[in-house]
C-alpha positions in Angstrom: -68.8 -33.9 48.0 -65.8 -31.6 48.2 -64.3 -30.5 51.4 -65.6 -26.9 53.1 -62.7 -24.5 52.5 -61.6 -22.8 55.0 -60.7 -18.5 55.5 -59.2 -16.2 58.2 -60.1 -12.7 58.2 -57.7 -10.7 60.0 -59.8 -7.1 60.9 -63.1 -8.1 60.6 -65.2 -6.1 62.9 -66.8 -3.7 60.9 -67.0 -2.5 57.2 -65.5 -4.5 54.3 -63.9 -7.2 57.1 -66.9 -7.9 58.4 -68.5 -8.0 54.7 -66.2 -10.3 53.9 -66.9 -12.8 57.0 -70.7 -12.8 55.7 -69.8 -13.0 52.0 -67.5 -16.6 52.5 -70.1 -18.1 55.0 -72.9 -17.5 52.5 -70.5 -19.2 49.8 -69.8 -22.3 51.8 -66.7 -21.5 53.5 -65.7 -22.2 57.1 -64.8 -18.7 58.4 -62.1 -18.1 61.2 -62.3 -14.0 62.1 -59.9 -11.7 64.1 -61.1 -8.1 66.1 -59.3 -5.2 67.0 -62.6 -3.9 69.0 -65.7 -5.3 70.0 -68.7 -4.5 68.1 -71.8 -5.7 68.7 -72.8 -6.3 65.1 -69.5 -7.5 64.4 -68.8 -11.4 63.6 -69.4 -12.4 67.1 -72.9 -12.2 66.2 -72.9 -14.8 63.3 -73.5 -18.1 63.9 -70.7 -20.9 63.0 -68.1 -17.7 62.8 -64.9 -18.4 64.9 -63.7 -14.9 66.5 -60.3 -14.0 68.1 -59.4 -10.7 70.0 -56.2 -9.3 68.0 -54.6 -6.0 67.5 -52.4 -6.4 64.3 -49.7 -3.9 65.9 -49.2 -5.6 68.7 -46.4 -8.1 68.1 -46.7 -10.2 70.9 -50.1 -11.0 70.5 -49.6 -11.7 67.0 -47.0 -14.2 67.9 -49.3 -15.4 70.3 -52.4 -15.6 67.9 -49.9 -17.6 65.2 -48.8 -20.2 67.9 -52.8 -20.9 68.9 -53.5 -21.2 64.9 -50.2 -23.5 64.2 -52.0 -26.6 63.6 -55.2 -24.7 61.6 -55.2 -25.4 57.9 -56.1 -22.6 55.8 -57.2 -22.2 52.1 -57.5 -18.4 52.6 -55.4 -15.9 54.6 -57.0 -12.3 54.2 -55.7 -9.4 55.9 -58.2 -6.1 55.6 -56.9 -4.3 59.0 -55.8 -0.6 57.5 -56.5 3.1 58.7 -56.6 6.0 57.1 -54.3 8.2 58.6 -54.4 11.9 60.0 -56.9 14.2 58.6 -54.4 16.6 57.1 -52.7 13.9 55.2 -49.6 16.2 55.1 -45.8 15.3 55.2 -45.2 18.7 56.8 -47.7 18.6 59.6 -47.3 15.0 60.0 -45.9 14.1 63.2 -43.6 10.7 64.3 -46.3 9.1 65.7 -48.7 9.6 63.0 -46.4 8.6 60.6 -45.2 5.2 62.4 -48.9 4.2 63.1 -50.2 4.8 59.8 -47.2 2.8 58.3 -47.2 0.3 60.9 -50.9 -0.5 60.6 -51.1 -0.4 56.7 -48.0 -2.0 55.7 -45.5 -3.7 58.2 -48.4 -5.3 60.2 -49.9 -7.2 57.4 -46.7 -8.7 56.4 -45.8 -9.4 59.2 -48.9 -11.3 60.5 -48.7 -13.2 57.0 -45.2 -14.4 57.1 -46.3 -15.7 60.7 -49.1 -17.2 59.1 -48.3 -18.7 55.7 -47.2 -21.9 56.9 -51.1 -22.5 57.6 -52.0 -22.5 54.1 -53.1 -25.6 51.9 -51.5 -25.9 48.7 -53.4 -23.8 46.0 -54.4 -21.6 48.7 -54.2 -17.9 48.7 -52.9 -14.7 50.9 -54.8 -11.3 50.0 -54.0 -8.4 51.4 -56.5 -5.1 51.5 -54.4 -2.9 49.1 -56.3 0.3 47.3 -55.8 1.5 44.1 -54.4 4.5 45.4 -51.1 2.2 46.6 -50.6 2.6 42.3 -47.8 4.5 42.1 -48.1 4.0 38.3 -51.6 5.2 38.6 -51.6 8.3 40.9 -52.1 11.0 38.4 -54.3 13.1 40.5 -52.4 13.4 43.8 -54.0 14.0 47.3 -54.3 12.2 50.4 -50.3 11.6 50.4 -49.7 9.8 53.8 -52.4 7.3 53.0 -51.3 6.9 49.3 -47.6 6.4 50.5 -48.9 3.4 52.9 -50.5 1.5 50.7 -47.5 2.1 47.9 -45.1 0.8 50.8 -47.6 -2.4 51.4 -47.5 -3.0 47.5 -43.9 -2.8 47.9 -43.6 -5.5 50.6 -46.2 -7.7 49.0 -44.2 -7.9 46.0 -41.3 -9.0 47.8 -43.1 -11.3 49.5 -44.4 -13.0 46.4 -41.1 -13.3 45.2 -39.9 -15.3 48.6 -42.9 -17.8 48.1 -42.4 -19.0 44.2 -41.4 -22.5 45.3 -45.1 -22.8 46.8 -48.3 -23.4 45.1 -50.0 -20.2 46.7 -51.4 -16.8 45.2 -51.0 -13.7 46.8 -53.1 -10.7 46.0 -53.3 -7.4 46.4 -56.7 -6.1 45.9 -58.9 -2.8 45.6 -62.0 -3.2 47.1 -63.6 -0.2 45.3 -64.8 3.0 46.9 -67.1 1.6 49.4 -70.1 2.9 51.2 -67.9 2.3 54.9 -66.7 5.0 57.7 -63.6 5.0 55.5 -64.9 5.5 52.5 -68.0 7.9 53.1 -72.0 8.0 52.2 -70.7 9.1 48.6 -69.1 6.1 47.7 -70.8 4.2 45.1 -70.0 1.0 46.1 -71.8 -1.2 48.5 -70.1 -3.5 51.1 -72.2 -6.3 50.3 -71.1 -5.6 46.3 -67.4 -4.9 47.3 -67.3 -8.1 49.5 -69.3 -10.3 47.1 -67.1 -9.1 44.0 -63.7 -10.0 46.2 -64.7 -13.5 47.0 -65.5 -14.2 43.5 -62.1 -12.8 42.3 -60.2 -15.2 45.5 -62.3 -17.9 44.4 -60.8 -17.8 40.9 -57.6 -17.5 42.1 -57.7 -20.8 44.1 -54.5 -23.2 42.8 -53.3 -20.6 40.1 -50.4 -19.3 41.7 -48.4 -16.2 40.9 -48.9 -12.6 42.4 -51.8 -10.1 41.4 -53.0 -6.3 41.9 -56.6 -6.5 40.7 -59.9 -4.8 41.9 -62.9 -6.3 43.0 -64.4 -7.0 39.8 -61.1 -8.5 38.6 -59.7 -5.6 36.5 -55.9 -5.1 36.9 -54.4 -2.5 38.4 -50.7 -0.9 37.7 -48.6 -1.4 40.4 
């Protein structure tokens, strides 16, 4: 009988993060989830899920959480936290705080928490980041949503550097595009449901267990150009 795998989902209070908690648990994983804000319908409402409060941009809190998790072994670390940024999405109109918050949340914080927790990964494990096709520099032919695109491109660049430093370990590093999903960020017109996206992401992660290397793929397994 195979041992139960353990996933830590960072940023799971709602949307795709919460969908991932449900999908991994449905596939027989043990799930640890972090939430920035309380949501009565969040992971706290799911029996068997271990939940911790954590704001990924709070450096002392992240350090304390990493220390709490020091002896816990993981097969997956998935950093799902992210924001869309200011509605104007304009380099001209953006103020310093908007830029700081966007890039800190979408690019710096995910790598910071991964670096503090990747020592918990079992051999053959996966570190996954919620990226976006909008972070693809090569694939940007339409423009628009400039600040959000830039923050995700920054995340992807940091993921590449991070993966390069892990070449001596049997760990897969994934930048994942969840699709255009019906969430508060994606809107009601999005064609992909949270459940469909989450189930697809789980399938891709399970296929990458033990394979090593780095990949930028979507929830259906299609490769995305960096």
